[in-house]
Each structure stands twice: as C-alpha cells, then as structure tokens.
VEXKOL-951917 format. One record per residue (C-alpha): x, z, y. Coordinates in nm, 4 decimals, decimal comma, always signed. Layout:
BEGIN
X; Z; Y
...
//
This chain:
BEGIN
-1,6638; -2,6143; -2,5018
-1,9203; -2,7346; -2,2293
-2,2023; -2,5543; -2,0734
-2,5233; -2,6955; -1,9095
-2,6614; -2,6413; -1,5900
-2,8845; -2,7801; -1,3262
-2,8153; -2,8329; -0,9417
-3,0915; -2,7126; -0,6827
-3,2194; -3,0514; -0,6789
-3,2986; -3,0428; -1,0522
-3,0168; -3,2624; -1,1540
-2,8414; -3,1520; -1,4868
-2,4702; -3,1298; -1,5319
-2,2114; -3,0000; -1,7689
-1,9131; -2,7735; -1,7130
-1,5998; -2,7357; -1,9054
-1,5480; -2,4027; -2,0501
-1,3348; -2,2567; -1,7766
-1,5957; -2,3575; -1,5069
-1,8868; -2,2227; -1,7353
-1,6908; -1,8645; -1,7548
-1,6489; -1,8535; -1,3830
-2,0273; -1,9641; -1,3156
-2,1329; -1,6763; -1,5576
-1,8964; -1,4104; -1,3523
-1,6551; -1,3916; -1,6295
-1,3231; -1,4803; -1,4616
-1,1356; -1,2074; -1,2592
-0,8356; -1,1940; -1,0245
-0,5935; -0,9017; -0,8604
-0,3066; -0,9527; -0,6409
-0,1529; -0,7966; -0,3334
-0,3597; -0,4916; -0,2116
-0,2794; -0,5868; +0,1377
-0,0918; -0,8476; +0,3179
+0,2366; -0,6809; +0,2999
+0,1905; -0,5126; -0,0409
+0,4521; -0,6024; -0,2967
+0,5685; -0,4944; -0,6467
+0,9441; -0,4293; -0,7099
+1,1116; -0,5420; -1,0184
+1,3547; -0,3059; -1,2383
+1,7260; -0,3227; -1,2595
+1,7195; -0,3392; -1,6608
+1,4834; -0,4462; -1,9244
+1,2637; -0,1540; -2,0854
+0,9631; -0,1890; -2,3056
+0,8288; +0,1364; -2,1267
+0,8379; -0,0135; -1,7701
+0,6174; -0,3389; -1,7214
+0,5668; -0,4597; -1,3575
+0,2115; -0,5482; -1,4575
+0,0134; -0,4522; -1,7332
-0,3546; -0,5644; -1,8367
-0,5164; -0,3213; -2,0808
-0,7832; -0,4609; -2,2683
-1,0408; -0,2182; -2,4168
-1,2128; -0,2260; -2,7392
-1,5115; -0,4674; -2,7712
-1,3633; -0,6874; -2,4959
-1,1668; -1,0338; -2,5155
-0,9436; -1,1287; -2,2398
-0,7811; -1,4816; -2,1737
-0,4840; -1,4886; -1,9545
-0,5254; -1,7739; -1,7239
-0,2583; -1,7769; -1,4373
+0,0150; -1,5796; -1,2847
+0,2025; -1,6163; -0,9838
+0,5109; -1,4080; -0,8600
+0,6851; -1,5083; -0,5202
+1,0229; -1,3570; -0,4179
+0,9984; -1,1684; -0,0839
+1,1719; -0,8936; +0,0981
+1,5050; -0,7821; -0,0122
+1,7029; -1,0317; -0,2422
+1,7709; -0,9253; -0,5931
+2,0884; -0,7770; -0,6843
+2,1552; -1,0633; -0,9454
+2,0139; -1,3003; -1,1532
+1,6333; -1,2409; -1,2080
+1,4883; -1,2289; -1,5617
+1,1299; -1,2514; -1,6220
+0,9738; -1,1845; -1,9588
+0,6180; -1,1972; -2,0655
+0,4419; -1,0300; -2,3806
+0,1214; -0,9659; -2,5492
+0,0488; -0,7240; -2,8087
-0,2419; -0,6344; -3,0327
-0,2483; -0,2568; -2,9394
-0,3201; -0,0480; -2,5881
+0,0290; -0,0006; -2,4666
-0,0555; +0,2021; -2,1659
+0,0520; +0,5722; -2,1390
+0,0551; +0,6873; -1,7808
+0,1066; +0,5937; -1,4223
+0,1171; +0,2725; -1,2231
-0,1102; +0,1615; -0,9708
-0,4806; +0,0530; -1,0805
-0,5340; -0,2557; -0,8901
-0,8619; -0,3859; -0,7343
-1,0290; -0,6711; -0,9330
-1,2447; -0,9237; -0,7952
-1,4586; -1,1781; -0,9945
-1,4138; -1,5382; -0,8922
-1,7633; -1,5637; -0,8473
-1,7829; -1,3380; -0,5456
-2,1270; -1,1711; -0,5921
-1,9634; -1,0114; -0,8826
-2,2633; -1,0265; -1,1330
-2,0617; -0,8801; -1,4154
-1,8135; -0,5790; -1,3716
-1,4705; -0,6206; -1,5262
-1,3841; -0,4461; -1,8463
-1,0129; -0,4723; -1,8379
-0,7802; -0,2724; -1,6195
-0,4931; -0,4185; -1,4275
-0,2085; -0,1981; -1,3458
+0,0941; -0,2801; -1,1343
+0,4417; -0,1096; -1,0810
+0,3596; -0,0208; -0,6996
+0,3889; +0,3179; -0,8819
+0,5862; +0,3425; -1,1869
+0,4003; +0,2296; -1,5067
+0,4741; +0,4134; -1,8406
+0,3998; +0,1969; -2,1357
+0,4460; +0,2785; -2,4989
+0,7739; +0,1837; -2,6328
+0,6777; -0,0968; -2,8850
+0,7099; -0,4797; -2,8870
+0,4226; -0,7310; -2,9448
+0,4809; -1,0863; -2,9256
+0,7213; -1,2520; -2,6587
+0,5403; -1,5404; -2,5014
+0,7508; -1,6506; -2,2277
+1,0942; -1,5588; -2,1035
+1,3052; -1,7277; -1,7901
+1,5989; -1,6585; -1,5752
+1,6278; -1,7494; -1,2211
+1,8743; -1,7430; -0,9363
+1,7771; -1,4717; -0,6602
+1,6719; -1,6409; -0,3549
+1,3894; -1,5830; -0,0899
+1,4743; -1,8849; +0,1499
+1,2198; -2,1657; +0,0710
+1,4515; -2,3934; +0,3082
+1,7538; -2,4012; +0,0679
+1,7309; -2,7587; -0,1161
+1,8807; -2,6457; -0,4439
+1,7163; -2,7341; -0,7760
+1,8663; -2,4156; -0,9113
+1,7110; -2,1815; -0,6393
+1,3664; -2,0254; -0,7298
+1,1047; -1,8977; -0,5066
+0,7721; -1,9006; -0,6617
+0,6905; -1,8623; -1,0413
+0,3546; -2,0134; -1,1557
+0,2666; -1,9352; -1,5174
-0,0493; -2,0468; -1,7111
-0,0709; -2,0068; -2,0977
+0,0838; -2,2807; -2,3324
-0,2145; -2,2264; -2,5707
-0,5449; -2,0269; -2,5438
-0,4660; -1,6853; -2,6238
-0,7562; -1,4559; -2,7120
-0,6563; -1,0763; -2,6553
-0,9146; -0,9019; -2,8433
-0,9350; -0,5213; -2,7503
-0,7667; -0,3052; -2,7971
-0,4942; -0,5300; -2,6655
-0,2208; -0,5436; -2,3824
-0,0603; -0,8268; -2,1700
+0,2643; -0,7227; -2,0133
+0,4968; -0,8720; -1,7311
+0,8595; -0,7762; -1,6997
+1,0890; -0,8731; -1,4431
+1,4593; -0,7314; -1,3896
+1,7735; -0,7840; -1,2025
+2,1149; -0,6268; -1,1856
+2,1826; -0,3497; -0,9229
+1,8356; -0,4236; -0,7035
+1,5073; -0,5487; -0,8533
+1,3361; -0,8283; -0,6708
+1,0324; -0,7842; -0,4529
+0,7231; -1,0120; -0,5154
+0,3982; -1,1182; -0,3857
+0,1961; -1,1734; -0,6840
-0,1532; -1,2326; -0,8234
-0,3103; -1,2713; -1,1698
-0,6231; -1,4132; -1,3207
-0,8000; -1,3736; -1,6595
-1,1317; -1,4148; -1,7997
-1,3345; -1,1869; -2,0211
-1,5838; -1,2186; -2,2876
-1,7657; -0,9518; -2,5012
-1,5982; -0,9439; -2,8746
-1,9571; -1,0133; -3,0132
-1,9314; -1,3837; -2,8417
-1,6422; -1,4678; -3,0610
-1,7854; -1,4493; -3,4098
//
C-alpha cells in the first residue's frame, strides 16, 4: 500500500504504508519513563504475569512494529527466556504501570486508543494462552565488551509477518530467569487503525 502526498514546493510523492501511517499520526511508542527506569523480569513463567501488556480495545486495530529489551543493572540469576504472545481477547485484569505513550508524529494529531502497561508494578493478566509468536533463550550478561557470540545484551524484535490485532485483543511479553529476574531498558512501537478501515 502507498499513500500520496505533496511537499511544500508542490512536488508529489508516494510513501510506503508505514510512513503513510506515521504521516497520519497513527504510529505510537512507549519506553522507559525516565533515564533510569527499568522493568524487571520474573523468576518463572506464568501466563498471569507479563512484563509488557498492550491492550487493544474494541473497534481498534493495533499492528505491533518493534520491541527492544536491553539487559542492565543486576545480572539475571540464570539463562533468560523471552516469550512473546498475542491473543484475541482482553487479557488485562489489574495492576501494572500504565506507560506514557507518544506519537512518532510529535504534534500528536490522534490520541492513542491502546493501553500499554509494564511490570514496573506487577501486572495481573487472565490465566489463558493465545498464540505464541516468538520464543528465545539467552545467556545472562550485561557487559557489551565481552566478545562472545553466545552472550546477549540487546534483544530487537519485529514481527515476522503483519499482525493485525483487532480489538478486543492483547500483545504480551514475558521474560524470566531462575532466582533473579533480569532488568531491562525497553521500548515498544505499534500502529493503530480504526476497525472500520479494515473492511
């Protein structure tokens, strides 16, 4: 898909779909609330305890675009597992820190409809399971100077295929390590559309 636009001097141009959504103010991001704010992973896997949870309301579509987690602070107590899931249900129950969302078009012409919560304070989610989207295991380490291909510091994820989360829906990120959960700097980006534009 492409969108047509015009530069200030009157020249026309086309933009790819993502740039078109950004131009319309439909792409959003959230991340560390301050320069030193982090989230901390769990010490075991539980479907009720995601570290990040995007809640997509009825009549809204969300397209996950990018996630980054960077190990920092206290080293995890063992190998780190990361699991990403999506579900065609609202999985949020209570708790969590509701994160500030900023449009990637900074004059913010459209308010975000989705809510992103982090485990800065514990999230409680419905005990259910949707569709596993990505799963990985990494050695705990926060020293980027270590020249070892089996060490991992930054985790970058983008969807392998387009994912249209038609609300009510959820996007969940879980991380866990034995004994001590890893701490992360993080950011997450997604796009939003009204459901009426899908049909």
